C-alpha positions as CSV (number, residue, x, y, z in Angstrom):
1,M,19.7,-23.1,17.7
2,S,23.0,-22.7,15.8
3,E,25.9,-21.0,17.5
4,N,26.6,-19.0,14.3
5,F,24.2,-16.3,13.1
6,L,23.8,-17.4,9.5
7,L,22.4,-14.0,8.2
8,D,25.9,-12.5,8.9
9,S,27.6,-14.7,6.4
10,G,27.7,-15.0,2.6
11,F,25.5,-12.9,0.4
12,W,23.0,-12.1,3.1
13,G,25.8,-10.8,5.4
14,W,26.9,-8.4,2.7
15,L,23.3,-7.2,2.0
16,Y,22.4,-6.7,5.6
17,K,25.7,-4.7,6.1
18,L,24.4,-2.2,3.5
19,L,21.1,-2.0,5.5
20,T,22.9,-1.4,8.9
21,P,21.7,2.3,9.2
22,V,18.1,1.2,8.9
23,E,18.6,-1.7,11.4
24,W,20.2,0.8,13.8
25,L,17.3,3.2,13.5
26,M,14.7,0.4,14.1
27,T,16.4,-0.7,17.3
28,Q,16.4,2.9,18.6
29,V,12.7,3.3,17.8
30,M,11.9,0.0,19.6
31,Y,14.2,0.9,22.6
32,W,12.7,4.4,23.2
33,F,9.1,3.2,22.9
34,H,10.0,0.5,25.4
35,K,11.6,3.1,27.6
36,L,8.4,5.3,27.4
37,L,6.2,2.3,28.3
38,T,8.2,1.4,31.3
39,L,8.2,5.0,32.5
40,I,4.4,4.9,32.6
41,G,4.5,1.8,34.8
42,M,4.6,-1.2,32.5
43,P,7.0,-4.0,33.4
44,A,10.4,-4.0,31.6
45,V,9.9,-7.7,30.5
46,G,6.7,-8.7,28.7
47,L,4.0,-6.7,27.0
48,S,6.1,-3.5,26.8
49,W,8.4,-5.1,24.2
50,V,5.5,-6.5,22.2
51,L,3.9,-3.0,22.1
52,S,7.2,-1.6,21.1
53,I,7.2,-3.8,18.0
54,I,3.6,-2.7,17.2
55,F,4.6,1.0,17.7
56,L,7.5,0.4,15.3
57,V,5.0,-0.8,12.7
58,I,2.9,2.3,13.2
59,V,6.0,4.5,12.8
60,V,7.0,2.7,9.6
61,Q,3.4,3.0,8.2
62,A,3.3,6.7,9.0
63,C,6.6,7.2,7.2
64,V,5.4,5.3,4.1
65,F,1.9,6.8,4.0
66,P,2.9,10.0,2.2
67,L,4.6,7.9,-0.5
68,F,1.5,5.7,-0.7
69,Y,-0.7,8.8,-1.1
70,K,1.6,9.9,-4.0
71,Q,1.3,6.4,-5.4
72,M,-2.5,6.7,-5.5
73,K,-2.4,10.1,-7.1
74,S,0.1,8.9,-9.7
75,M,-2.0,5.8,-10.5
76,R,-5.1,8.0,-11.0
77,G,-3.0,10.3,-13.1
78,M,-1.9,7.4,-15.3
79,Q,-5.5,6.2,-15.7
80,A,-6.6,9.7,-16.7
81,I,-4.1,10.0,-19.5
82,Q,-4.5,6.4,-20.7
83,P,-6.5,7.5,-23.8
84,K,-3.8,10.1,-24.7
85,M,-1.1,7.4,-24.2
86,M,-2.9,5.1,-26.6
87,K,-3.2,7.9,-29.1
88,I,0.6,8.4,-29.1
89,Q,1.2,4.7,-29.3
90,N,-1.1,4.3,-32.3
91,K,0.6,7.3,-33.9
92,Y,3.9,5.5,-33.9
93,K,2.6,2.0,-34.4
94,G,4.7,-0.1,-36.7
95,K,7.5,2.6,-36.8
96,N,10.6,0.9,-35.4
97,D,13.3,3.4,-36.6
98,P,15.3,5.1,-33.9
99,A,13.9,8.6,-34.8
100,S,10.3,7.4,-34.3
101,K,11.1,5.6,-31.0
102,E,12.9,8.7,-29.7
103,A,9.9,10.9,-30.7
104,M,7.4,8.6,-29.1
105,Q,9.5,8.5,-25.9
106,R,9.7,12.3,-25.9
107,E,6.0,12.8,-26.3
108,M,5.3,10.2,-23.6
109,M,7.6,12.0,-21.2
110,K,6.0,15.3,-22.0
111,L,2.6,13.8,-21.3
112,Y,3.7,12.5,-17.9
113,K,5.2,15.9,-17.0
114,D,2.2,17.9,-18.1
115,N,-0.2,15.7,-16.1
116,N,2.1,15.2,-13.1
117,A,2.0,11.4,-13.6
118,N,4.8,9.0,-12.7
119,P,4.7,5.4,-14.2
120,A,7.1,4.2,-11.5
121,G,5.3,5.9,-8.7
122,S,3.3,2.8,-7.7
123,C,6.4,0.8,-7.1
124,L,8.1,3.2,-4.6
125,P,6.2,2.2,-1.3
126,M,6.9,-1.5,-2.0
127,L,10.5,-0.8,-2.7
128,I,10.7,0.9,0.7
129,Q,8.6,-1.6,2.7
130,G,10.6,-4.6,1.4
131,P,14.0,-3.6,2.9
132,V,12.2,-2.4,6.1
133,F,10.7,-5.8,6.6
134,M,14.0,-7.5,5.8
135,C,15.7,-5.3,8.5
136,M,13.0,-6.1,11.0
137,F,13.5,-9.8,10.4
138,Y,17.3,-9.4,10.7
139,V,17.1,-7.4,14.0
140,L,14.6,-9.7,15.7
141,S,16.5,-12.8,14.6
142,A,19.8,-11.4,15.8
143,I,18.6,-10.5,19.3
144,P,18.8,-14.0,20.8
145,Y,22.4,-14.3,19.5
146,I,23.3,-10.9,21.0
147,A,21.8,-12.1,24.3
148,R,24.0,-15.2,24.3
149,G,27.1,-13.2,23.3
150,K,27.4,-14.9,19.9
151,R,27.0,-11.7,18.0
152,A,28.1,-8.1,18.6
153,P,25.5,-5.6,19.9
154,L,23.3,-3.9,17.3
155,G,22.2,-0.3,17.8
156,A,20.3,0.0,21.1
157,F,20.4,-3.7,21.8
158,D,23.4,-4.6,23.9
159,V,23.7,-7.9,25.7
160,A,21.6,-6.8,28.8
161,T,18.8,-5.3,26.6
162,A,18.8,-8.3,24.3
163,K,18.5,-10.7,27.3
164,E,15.6,-8.6,28.6
165,F,13.9,-8.8,25.3
166,S,14.5,-12.5,24.9
167,K,12.7,-13.2,28.2
168,T,9.5,-11.6,26.9
169,T,6.5,-14.0,26.4
170,F,3.3,-13.2,24.6
171,F,0.3,-15.6,25.0
172,G,2.7,-17.9,26.8
173,T,5.1,-18.0,23.8
174,R,8.7,-16.5,23.9
175,V,9.2,-13.9,21.2
176,S,12.4,-15.6,20.2
177,D,10.7,-18.9,19.5
178,T,10.0,-20.3,16.1
179,F,7.4,-23.0,15.3
180,T,10.1,-25.7,15.5
181,T,11.5,-24.5,18.8
182,A,8.3,-23.7,20.6
183,G,6.3,-26.1,22.8
184,T,2.9,-27.4,22.0
185,S,1.0,-24.3,23.3
186,G,3.6,-22.1,21.5
187,K,3.0,-24.0,18.2
188,I,-0.7,-23.3,18.5
189,V,-0.2,-19.6,19.2
190,I,2.3,-19.3,16.3
191,G,-0.2,-21.2,14.0
192,I,-3.0,-18.8,15.0
193,F,-0.8,-15.8,14.1
194,V,0.3,-17.3,10.8
195,F,-3.4,-18.0,10.0
196,A,-4.4,-14.4,10.9
197,M,-1.6,-13.1,8.7
198,C,-2.8,-15.2,5.8
199,A,-6.4,-14.2,6.4
200,C,-5.6,-10.5,6.4
201,L,-3.7,-10.7,3.2
202,W,-6.3,-12.9,1.5
203,Y,-9.2,-10.7,2.5
204,M,-7.4,-7.5,1.4
205,Q,-6.7,-9.0,-2.0
206,W,-10.2,-10.5,-2.3
207,N,-11.9,-7.2,-1.3
208,T,-9.8,-5.2,-3.6
209,M,-10.5,-7.6,-6.5
210,R,-14.2,-7.5,-5.8
211,R,-14.6,-3.8,-5.1
212,N,-11.9,-2.1,-7.1
213,T,-11.9,-3.8,-10.5
214,A,-13.7,-2.2,-13.4
215,P,-15.8,-4.9,-15.2
216,A,-14.9,-3.4,-18.6
217,S,-11.2,-3.9,-18.0
218,M,-11.5,-7.6,-17.0
219,N,-10.8,-10.5,-19.3
220,K,-10.5,-14.2,-18.7
221,Q,-6.7,-14.1,-18.5
222,A,-6.6,-11.2,-16.0
223,E,-9.4,-12.8,-13.9
224,R,-7.4,-16.1,-13.7
225,M,-4.3,-14.2,-12.8
226,Q,-6.0,-12.4,-10.0
227,K,-7.6,-15.6,-8.6
228,M,-4.2,-17.3,-8.7
229,M,-2.5,-14.4,-6.9
230,L,-5.3,-14.5,-4.3
231,W,-4.0,-17.9,-3.1
232,I,-0.3,-17.9,-3.9
233,F,0.9,-15.2,-1.4
234,P,-1.2,-16.6,1.6
235,V,0.2,-20.1,0.9
236,M,3.7,-18.6,0.8
237,Y,3.1,-17.0,4.1
238,I,2.4,-20.4,5.7
239,F,5.8,-21.8,4.8
240,S,7.8,-18.6,5.6
241,G,5.8,-17.8,8.7
242,V,6.6,-21.0,10.6
243,A,10.3,-20.5,10.1
244,M,10.4,-17.0,11.6
245,P,10.7,-15.9,15.3
246,F,7.5,-15.1,17.0
247,A,8.5,-11.5,17.3
248,V,8.6,-11.2,13.5
249,L,5.1,-12.7,13.3
250,V,3.9,-10.0,15.7
251,Y,5.4,-7.3,13.5
252,W,4.1,-9.0,10.3
253,L,0.5,-9.4,11.6
254,A,0.4,-5.8,12.8
255,N,1.8,-4.7,9.5
256,N,-0.9,-6.7,7.6
257,I,-3.6,-5.2,9.7
258,C,-2.4,-1.7,8.9
259,N,-2.2,-2.6,5.2
260,L,-5.8,-3.9,5.3
261,L,-7.0,-0.7,7.0
262,R,-5.1,1.3,4.4
263,S,-6.8,-0.7,1.6
264,F,-10.2,0.3,3.0
265,W,-9.1,4.0,2.8
266,Q,-7.8,3.5,-0.7
267,L,-11.1,2.0,-1.9
268,R,-13.0,4.9,-0.3
269,E,-10.8,7.8,-1.6
270,F,-9.0,6.5,-4.7
271,P,-11.2,3.8,-6.3
272,T,-10.5,2.6,-9.9
273,P,-12.8,4.4,-12.3
274,G,-15.7,2.2,-13.3
275,S,-15.3,-0.1,-10.4
276,P,-18.1,-0.8,-7.8
277,A,-16.1,1.3,-5.3
278,A,-16.0,4.2,-7.7
279,L,-19.7,4.0,-8.2
280,D,-20.2,4.1,-4.4
281,K,-17.9,7.1,-4.2
282,E,-19.8,9.0,-6.9
283,K,-23.1,8.4,-5.0
284,R,-21.4,9.4,-1.7
285,D,-20.0,12.6,-3.2
286,H,-23.4,13.4,-4.8
287,D,-25.2,13.0,-1.5
288,N,-22.5,15.0,0.3
289,E,-22.8,17.8,-2.2
290,N,-26.6,17.9,-1.8
291,R,-26.3,18.0,2.0
292,K,-23.8,20.9,1.6
293,R,-26.2,22.8,-0.7
294,A,-29.0,22.2,1.8
295,R,-27.0,23.7,4.6
296,E,-26.2,26.7,2.5
297,G,-29.8,27.2,1.3
298,R,-29.0,26.4,-2.3
299,P,-31.0,24.0,-4.6
300,S,-29.9,20.4,-4.8
301,I,-28.1,19.1,-7.9
302,E,-31.3,17.7,-9.3
303,E,-33.2,21.0,-8.6
304,Q,-30.4,23.0,-10.2
305,E,-30.5,20.8,-13.3
306,L,-34.3,21.4,-13.6
307,I,-33.8,25.2,-13.2
308,D,-31.1,25.2,-15.8
309,A,-33.2,23.2,-18.2
310,K,-36.2,25.5,-17.7
311,K,-34.0,28.6,-18.4
312,A,-32.7,27.0,-21.5
313,A,-36.2,26.2,-22.7
314,E,-37.4,29.7,-22.0
315,R,-34.4,31.2,-23.8
316,K,-35.1,28.9,-26.8
317,A,-38.8,29.9,-26.8
318,S,-37.9,33.7,-26.7
319,Q,-35.5,33.4,-29.5
320,G,-37.9,31.4,-31.7
321,H,-37.6,28.1,-33.4
322,Q,-36.5,29.4,-36.8
323,R,-33.4,27.7,-37.9
324,Q,-30.6,30.1,-38.9
325,Q,-29.6,29.5,-42.5
326,P,-26.0,28.7,-43.0
327,Q,-23.9,31.4,-44.7
328,R,-22.5,30.4,-48.0
329,K,-18.9,31.3,-48.5
330,N,-18.2,33.5,-51.5
331,R,-16.2,31.6,-54.0
332,K,-13.4,33.4,-55.7
333,K,-13.7,33.4,-59.4
334,K,-10.9,31.9,-61.3
């Protein structure tokens, strides 16, 4: 291991300086969860630190979830106004003068505002989770250097706390080890964690592609792109995962599991219109409504449709079948 912490130098050093408040907060969350676990009888060195990392993932996910919920609402809002957007775009098609562009932009913004849709809303959770993961990687990578006195303390991690953390092992592997520094058993454990991370990501993308894609919106180019993305990110995980400390892999795997569970919730509550998941939701909502009507003693949806059709037929029969002649407008004489 190098005596100098490389992430504190050059461009990365400047970037991570900007993220210092987030890094400080993350160390405090880990420290106080560790403190709580030791108070209930867990040893100070060992599983308590690993669970602190997992609890940190849960805290981050809980903070991001409201933004994710808004993202889903925004995406559904954008899908609902898609026909109106296309109508505006067709209205100004071929018009490249500044006045037409400004008018189209103004009508688009009014459409977003009236329908509470935000075209950038889907990017916000990712913009937040990216820096959070970077900070977690920085903090867990810095701890061994703090323990050896090669870097200044960071947040709740002074030298003593960093030494305590660095002694932690999980499945016989030190949390500060990487694939290259770990022993044979450690390499196997790290390999299993990297495989599990890739499997979670692959299954999440595959299940979303299979269940949340409307067949009408698919074309050969989009299908090829989805299949390519299905494999690109898991392969990237392999190369990046083996270079990271084991503690980061614990965080990463826990985060991927949370993202996978959240994707199941998304498919259930906010499926893409026309997708298999949306058809399942329609059937589920239909069955739930019928059960609700049965509890309240009301007719089912199908029974209500028959009642309404019968009433309409009776009303038509009572009024007769004679077609009302259209009234001719009086033309003004010239």
